[in-house]
RODO-2510 file (C-alpha; in nm, 4 decimals, decimal comma):
residues 385
     n   res          X          Y          Z
     1     m    20,0694     8,1104     5,9044
     2     r    20,2771     8,0101     6,2317
     3     r    19,9705     8,1267     6,4533
     4     k    19,6966     7,9125     6,2575
     5     l    19,9455     7,6025     6,2455
     6     l    19,9492     7,6412     6,6587
     7     q    19,5781     7,7028     6,6482
     8     t    19,5532     7,3829     6,4580
     9     k    19,7751     7,2080     6,7110
    10     v    19,5437     7,3338     7,0111
    11     q    19,2335     7,2052     6,8429
    12     i    19,3680     6,8432     6,8012
    13     k    19,4915     6,8736     7,1382
    14     i    19,1375     6,9927     7,2495
    15     i    18,9855     6,6780     7,1052
    16     i    19,2663     6,4392     7,2328
    17     f    19,2307     6,6182     7,6155
    18     i    18,8475     6,5483     7,5912
    19     f    18,8870     6,2063     7,5191
    20     t    19,1671     6,0936     7,7396
    21     s    18,9813     6,3191     8,0225
    22     f    18,6801     6,1334     8,0003
    23     i    18,8477     5,7880     7,9892
    24     m    19,0915     5,8827     8,2978
    25     f    18,7301     5,9563     8,4654
    26     l    18,5836     5,6661     8,3968
    27     l    18,8499     5,4590     8,5388
    28     t    18,8594     5,6388     8,8963
    29     g    18,5825     5,4018     8,9684
    30     c    18,3311     5,6865     9,0627
    31     a    18,0129     5,5249     9,2104
    32     e    17,8014     5,7762     9,1082
    33     r    17,6639     5,8391     8,7615
    34     t    17,8502     6,1657     8,6189
    35     n    17,8023     6,3404     8,2889
    36     l    18,0154     6,4750     8,0670
    37     e    17,8155     6,8102     8,0677
    38     d    17,8295     6,7871     8,4313
    39     l    18,2248     6,8117     8,4328
    40     g    18,4719     7,0983     8,4439
    41     l    18,8104     7,0018     8,3326
    42     q    19,0884     7,2259     8,4857
    43     t    19,3612     7,3119     8,2244
    44     a    19,5584     7,6054     8,3736
    45     i    19,5786     7,7606     8,7269
    46     g    19,7336     8,0834     8,7927
    47     f    19,8268     8,2148     9,1298
    48     d    19,9231     8,5821     9,2663
    49     l    20,0071     8,7032     9,6069
    50     q    19,7771     9,0202     9,7035
    51     n    19,9261     9,3119     9,9636
    52     d    19,7046     9,1362    10,2434
    53     g    19,8772     8,8038    10,2267
    54     k    19,5859     8,6404    10,0556
    55     v    19,6236     8,4262     9,7161
    56     l    19,4339     8,5391     9,3771
    57     g    19,3856     8,2061     9,2276
    58     t    19,2730     8,1570     8,8864
    59     s    19,1650     7,8642     8,6981
    60     v    19,1100     7,7754     8,3538
    61     l    18,8333     7,5094     8,2872
    62     h    18,7181     7,3254     7,9909
    63     h    18,3719     7,2003     8,0051
    64     f    18,1203     7,0315     7,7745
    65     k    17,8044     7,1301     7,6091
    66     y    17,5880     6,9769     7,3487
    67     l    17,5977     7,0488     6,9737
    68     g    17,9689     6,9953     7,0142
    69     k    18,0449     7,2958     7,1654
    70     s    18,3408     7,2928     7,4333
    71     p    18,3833     7,6285     7,5867
    72     s    18,6372     7,7395     7,8253
    73     q    18,5511     7,9181     8,1450
    74     v    18,7771     8,1221     8,3934
    75     l    18,7053     8,1095     8,8073
    76     v    18,8661     8,3289     9,0056
    77     a    18,9062     8,3176     9,3916
    78     k    19,0731     8,4697     9,6401
    79     a    19,1824     8,2730     9,9810
    80     d    19,4632     8,2523    10,2580
    81     t    19,6020     7,9001    10,0922
    82     v    19,6255     7,6981     9,7781
    83     k    19,4022     7,4846     9,9221
    84     g    19,1503     7,7394    10,0097
    85     f    19,1671     7,8371     9,6739
    86     r    19,0590     7,5060     9,5602
    87     q    18,7725     7,5085     9,8123
    88     a    18,6644     7,8527     9,7014
    89     m    18,6417     7,7479     9,3219
    90     n    18,3847     7,4732     9,3754
    91     l    18,1338     7,7428     9,5670
    92     k    18,1537     7,9527     9,2604
    93     t    18,0472     7,6595     8,9739
    94     s    17,7855     7,3802     8,9694
    95     k    18,0710     7,1794     8,7494
    96     k    18,2136     6,8711     8,9326
    97     l    18,5919     7,0108     8,9166
    98     v    18,8529     6,8076     8,7602
    99     s    19,2146     6,8692     8,8618
   100     g    19,4041     6,5356     8,6679
   101     q    19,4339     6,7130     8,3207
   102     i    19,5896     7,0699     8,4386
   103     r    19,8651     7,1316     8,1731
   104     i    19,9977     7,4635     8,3137
   105     a    20,0754     7,6430     8,6827
   106     l    20,1466     8,0255     8,6070
   107     y    20,2860     8,2411     8,8783
   108     g    20,2578     8,6247     8,8559
   109     e    20,6090     8,8013     8,8582
   110     e    20,5874     8,9447     9,1803
   111     t    20,4625     8,6477     9,3370
   112     a    20,7288     8,4615     9,1922
   113     k    20,9686     8,7113     9,3459
   114     k    20,8461     8,6373     9,6928
   115     g    20,9131     8,2653     9,6564
   116     l    20,7239     7,9696     9,4720
   117     i    20,7891     7,6519     9,6962
   118     r    20,4507     7,7074     9,9188
   119     f    20,3092     7,6723     9,5759
   120     m    20,5346     7,4071     9,3893
   121     d    20,4991     7,2102     9,7120
   122     s    20,1251     7,2171     9,7582
   123     i    20,0969     7,1363     9,4008
   124     s    20,2975     6,8459     9,4333
   125     r    20,1223     6,6911     9,7169
   126     d    19,7933     6,6505     9,4943
   127     p    19,7685     6,3087     9,3845
   128     k    19,5258     6,4035     9,1214
   129     i    19,7541     6,6222     8,9791
   130     g    20,0290     6,4931     8,7314
   131     t    20,4053     6,5850     8,7752
   132     m    20,4647     6,6722     8,4210
   133     l    20,2169     7,0116     8,4087
   134     f    20,4907     7,2701     8,3198
   135     l    20,5477     7,6047     8,5550
   136     a    20,5903     7,9523     8,4186
   137     v    20,6222     8,3141     8,4963
   138     a    20,3879     8,5532     8,3840
   139     k    20,5078     8,9057     8,3166
   140     g    20,2626     9,1091     8,5343
   141     t    19,9832     8,8767     8,6541
   142     a    19,9187     8,5440     8,6312
   143     n    19,5422     8,6416     8,6033
   144     d    19,5838     8,8868     8,3400
   145     i    19,7094     8,6209     8,1468
   146     l    19,4857     8,3615     8,2021
   147     s    19,1453     8,5478     8,2334
   148     y    19,1822     8,7820     7,8935
   149     p    18,9130     8,7380     7,6516
   150     y    19,1141     8,6139     7,3675
   151     k    18,9387     8,6178     7,0370
   152     d    19,1213     8,3291     6,8704
   153     i    19,2470     8,1150     7,1355
   154     e    18,9901     7,8601     7,2408
   155     n    19,1193     7,7675     7,5863
   156     i    19,4015     7,9538     7,7226
   157     g    19,5644     7,6798     7,8915
   158     l    19,5967     7,4259     7,6219
   159     y    19,7647     7,6890     7,4132
   160     i    20,0007     7,7853     7,6482
   161     n    20,1213     7,4409     7,6890
   162     e    20,1495     7,3695     7,3141
   163     t    20,3210     7,6918     7,2818
   164     l    20,5832     7,5505     7,5617
   165     e    20,6188     7,2112     7,4060
   166     q    20,6529     7,3619     7,0771
   167     n    20,9457     7,5575     7,2152
   168     i    21,1085     7,3152     7,4421
   169     n    21,0773     7,0321     7,1284
   170     g    21,2552     7,2757     6,9203
   171     e    21,5319     7,3145     7,2155
   172     q    21,4498     7,6623     7,2076
   173     i    21,3904     7,6788     7,6030
   174     v    21,4460     7,4573     7,8803
   175     s    21,1654     7,2107     8,0010
   176     s    21,0100     7,3164     8,3358
   177     t    20,8133     7,0264     8,4450
   178     l    20,6930     7,0292     8,8067
   179     h    20,8849     6,7028     8,8477
   180     e    21,2283     6,8829     8,6640
   181     v    21,1601     7,2150     8,8703
   182     i    21,0893     7,0149     9,2092
   183     n    21,4205     6,7617     9,1558
   184     d    21,6360     7,1066     9,0968
   185     y    21,5252     7,2819     9,3700
   186     h    21,6090     6,9993     9,6015
   187     t    21,9287     6,9263     9,4498
   188     d    22,2150     7,1229     9,6369
   189     g    22,4117     7,3410     9,4059
   190     q    22,1407     7,3608     9,1037
   191     d    21,9132     7,6344     9,0768
   192     f    21,6045     7,6542     8,7957
   193     v    21,4703     7,8889     8,5370
   194     l    21,1237     7,9335     8,3880
   195     p    20,9531     8,0372     8,0912
   196     y    20,8754     8,4063     8,1046
   197     l    20,5579     8,4823     7,9226
   198     i    20,3955     8,7880     7,8373
   199     r    20,0306     8,8862     7,6854
   200     e    20,0533     9,1275     7,4370
   201     k    19,7119     9,1963     7,3054
   202     d    19,5383     8,8990     7,1982
   203     k    19,8802     8,6879     7,2129
   204     v    20,0630     8,5358     7,4795
   205     n    20,4504     8,4840     7,3755
   206     i    20,7764     8,3488     7,5680
   207     e    20,9633     8,6815     7,6584
   208     g    21,2482     8,4416     7,7467
   209     l    21,3562     8,2686     8,0897
   210     a    21,2812     8,3812     8,4749
   211     i    21,6004     8,3242     8,6750
   212     f    21,5643     8,1828     9,0350
   213     q    21,8024     8,1633     9,3278
   214     m    21,6407     7,8911     9,5379
   215     d    21,2476     7,9553     9,4879
   216     k    21,3134     8,3591     9,4389
   217     m    21,3061     8,5017     9,0974
   218     i    21,5767     8,7277     9,0882
   219     g    21,6171     8,8386     8,6803
   220     t    21,5333     8,7073     8,3457
   221     m    21,7418     8,6077     8,0524
   222     k    21,6502     8,6731     7,6901
   223     p    21,5580     8,3695     7,4526
   224     r    21,8939     8,3840     7,2896
   225     e    22,0788     8,3457     7,6336
   226     g    21,8097     8,0612     7,7072
   227     f    21,9462     7,8857     7,4036
   228     y    22,3021     7,9111     7,5035
   229     l    22,2021     7,7978     7,8688
   230     k    22,0577     7,4977     7,7153
   231     i    22,3936     7,4111     7,5065
   232     l    22,5565     7,4537     7,8941
   233     r    22,3581     7,2512     8,0704
   234     d    22,2143     6,9996     7,8583
   235     r    22,2270     6,7552     7,5433
   236     f    22,1380     6,9778     7,2299
   237     d    21,9508     6,7860     6,9672
   238     a    21,8050     7,0700     6,7131
   239     g    21,7890     7,4248     6,6529
   240     e    21,8928     7,7011     6,4492
   241     l    22,0773     8,0202     6,5350
   242     e    22,1770     8,3358     6,3388
   243     l    22,5740     8,4676     6,4221
   244     v    22,7346     8,7961     6,3459
   245     l    23,1185     8,7279     6,2356
   246     p    23,4122     8,9431     6,1962
   247     s    23,4900     8,9372     5,8341
   248     k    23,9078     9,0412     5,8603
   249     e    24,0018     8,6772     5,8429
   250     l    23,7726     8,5748     5,5788
   251     k    23,8835     8,8688     5,3239
   252     k    24,0735     8,6249     5,0892
   253     s    23,7740     8,4196     5,0512
   254     v    23,5063     8,6853     4,9855
   255     k    23,4507     8,6907     4,6293
   256     g    23,2601     9,0445     4,6383
   257     i    23,4525     9,3770     4,5640
   258     e    23,3242     9,5335     4,8872
   259     i    23,3992     9,3683     5,2047
   260     p    23,1880     9,4362     5,4725
   261     k    23,3169     9,4358     5,8511
   262     k    23,0658     9,1851     5,9757
   263     i    22,9130     8,8701     5,8150
   264     n    22,5913     8,7117     5,9208
   265     i    22,5272     8,3326     5,8984
   266     n    22,2212     8,1331     5,9835
   267     i    22,3227     7,8085     6,1458
   268     d    22,0958     7,4804     6,1895
   269     n    22,0652     7,1010     6,2764
   270     i    22,2917     7,2041     6,5680
   271     r    22,3692     6,9298     6,7984
   272     s    22,6032     6,9408     7,0978
   273     t    22,7180     6,7296     7,4120
   274     s    22,9144     6,8961     7,6718
   275     k    23,1343     6,7873     7,9383
   276     i    23,1935     6,9850     8,2953
   277     e    23,5240     6,8661     8,4817
   278     l    23,5964     7,0325     8,8376
   279     v    23,9559     7,1151     8,7815
   280     n    24,0523     7,2692     9,0840
   281     k    23,8527     7,2533     9,4447
   282     e    24,0416     7,4931     9,6468
   283     k    23,9442     7,8201     9,4171
   284     p    23,6617     7,6120     9,2160
   285     e    23,7859     7,6064     8,8733
   286     f    23,5763     7,4168     8,5924
   287     d    23,6205     7,3519     8,2388
   288     i    23,3148     7,3189     8,0153
   289     n    23,4159     7,1392     7,6431
   290     i    23,1218     7,1579     7,4306
   291     k    23,1325     6,9785     7,0813
   292     l    22,9076     7,0905     6,7991
   293     t    22,7957     6,9793     6,4977
   294     l    22,6202     7,2158     6,2550
   295     n    22,5044     7,2997     5,9062
   296     i    22,5550     7,6636     5,7596
   297     q    22,2269     7,7023     5,6287
   298     e    22,2731     8,0794     5,5031
   299     i    22,5539     8,3308     5,4311
   300     s    22,5119     8,6932     5,4077
   301     e    22,8229     8,7003     5,1329
   302     e    22,9695     8,5106     4,8684
   303     i    23,2388     8,2858     5,0467
   304     d    23,4090     8,0180     4,8978
   305     l    23,3518     7,7108     5,1178
   306     n    23,5599     7,4704     4,8998
   307     k    23,8861     7,6014     5,0341
   308     p    23,9929     7,4154     5,3216
   309     e    24,1583     7,7220     5,4760
   310     t    23,8167     7,8794     5,4566
   311     m    23,6438     7,6240     5,6532
   312     k    23,9117     7,6463     5,9262
   313     i    23,8854     7,9593     5,9608
   314     l    23,4955     7,9695     5,9692
   315     t    23,4901     7,7039     6,2308
   316     k    23,7321     7,9140     6,4582
   317     l    23,5226     8,2229     6,4242
   318     i    23,2037     8,0329     6,4941
   319     n    23,3755     7,8927     6,8252
   320     e    23,5074     8,2200     6,9046
   321     a    23,1173     8,3466     6,8568
   322     f    22,9875     8,0785     7,0836
   323     e    23,2563     8,1154     7,3353
   324     k    23,1947     8,4856     7,3811
   325     e    22,8225     8,4619     7,4085
   326     s    22,8323     8,2162     7,6832
   327     n    23,0817     8,3516     7,8753
   328     t    22,8849     8,6833     7,8900
   329     l    22,5916     8,4869     8,0199
   330     i    22,8213     8,3046     8,2742
   331     r    22,9404     8,6208     8,4046
   332     k    22,5255     8,7441     8,4320
   333     l    22,4563     8,4194     8,6302
   334     q    22,7717     8,4453     8,8570
   335     l    22,6554     8,8105     8,9744
   336     l    22,3284     8,7136     9,0181
   337     q    22,4365     8,4520     9,2340
   338     t    22,2327     8,1819     9,0742
   339     d    22,3331     7,8540     8,9100
   340     p    22,1073     7,6999     8,6639
   341     i    22,3955     7,5459     8,5096
   342     g    22,4489     7,3013     8,8217
   343     l    22,8458     7,3921     8,8680
   344     g    22,7676     7,3593     9,2301
   345     c    22,6120     7,0260     9,2193
   346     l    22,9104     6,8846     9,0298
   347     y    23,1335     7,0483     9,3242
   348     n    22,9278     6,9213     9,5879
   349     h    22,9863     6,5601     9,4519
   350     s    23,3673     6,6186     9,4449
   351     i    23,3894     6,7377     9,8304
   352     r    23,2451     6,4463    10,0020
   353     d    23,3761     6,5176    10,3231
   354     k    23,1470     6,8476    10,3795
   355     k    22,7892     6,9559    10,3186
   356     l    22,7251     7,2260    10,0662
   357     t    22,4860     7,4261    10,1651
   358     s    22,3458     7,7250     9,9005
   359     e    22,4958     8,0064    10,1573
   360     k    22,8154     7,8596    10,1287
   361     w    22,8374     7,8217     9,7510
   362     y    22,7450     8,1263     9,6253
   363     p    23,0108     8,3077     9,7219
   364     l    23,2255     8,0547     9,5923
   365     y    23,0318     8,0331     9,2829
   366     k    23,0330     8,3916     9,2087
   367     n    23,4390     8,3972     9,1844
   368     a    23,4981     8,0480     9,0258
   369     k    23,6944     8,0367     8,7378
   370     i    23,4610     7,8863     8,4444
   371     n    23,6395     7,8134     8,1011
   372     v    23,4219     7,7490     7,8053
   373     h    23,5683     7,5760     7,4939
   374     f    23,3655     7,4837     7,1732
   375     h    23,4541     7,2147     6,9442
   376     t    23,2539     7,2682     6,6328
   377     k    23,2493     7,0308     6,3182
   378     i    23,0545     7,1793     6,0213
   379     m    22,8605     6,9094     5,8474
   380     g    22,7479     7,1142     5,5616
   381     a    22,6671     7,4577     5,3546
   382     g    22,3470     7,6021     5,2051
   383     v    22,2551     7,9346     5,0393
   384     m    22,5094     8,2340     4,9873
   385     d    22,3193     8,5633     4,9310
***
């Protein structure tokens, strides 16, 4: 059902995409007369560095035919540079290539590990390409994901775009537009993350997030870790999560005869604000205070939530669960020496007499003390199993 809904959204986006692309093309004031059938609208581009140093580029086109058919086409070309790839593509099609509607730039994993700045810089310098396209990393190669003959996906570029938008709007992953990533890259003490995509037969899924140090991929994080990263670094306006809480402190509130060691709860309508403070400049120490409001959607045991003491204990356990998983993620990032939370940016603003470089910050960051405190307010409770 969820896949059909996504397909419907993609089909709607294709119609909007065709209409807006045509209007934009008309507004460019081209002197020559061009028919829709002569256009090849790029929706996605992918890059894979080869062993010989050349760039294998893949481009997904959406072009027009009669009878309402608008099939996609995949072009693959090899060149020494990104610009050379664009020139090589023109030699492979009779269509007039239009790059203003590119929605996704995808990079192969090995390419991401070697560094992406040359690719991002080239795209950002192209005035025809908007800065709101998404960047992502492919598990394996970008070519494999973009060129695979999917049975139920009409245009893989628009499909990936819709998948990313849906999960960003649902607060499941951090947004990764070209504008945001370039801004993070050029901000001292701030690293970026990108969606990490995987193809599983006829499906493309978000496997998690690719973690970067400067412009090089150095690891991955699971979607659940991405949820905590989002809460630590940004304002959180929606979303849901499952937690497993110890039942010992709730023993008196559980109405069942047998009390399991763990209680499962599902929480939703999660909203948060975070405040990060540098409390020690000499030996970097930060306090991260996060205010949470949420609803308890479901609990695996029958618990008397009418008792104030029960709600107090439940709130305490939720805070502890959030703090534990946040601390685990932070320690992982410190060991990898990557700072997508942006603590180095705050530190840099606090030592105005010095210029903080990445080389100076990463060793300090690795040993920094980071205290995370959650302050949860339960707004309502739902179903008990």
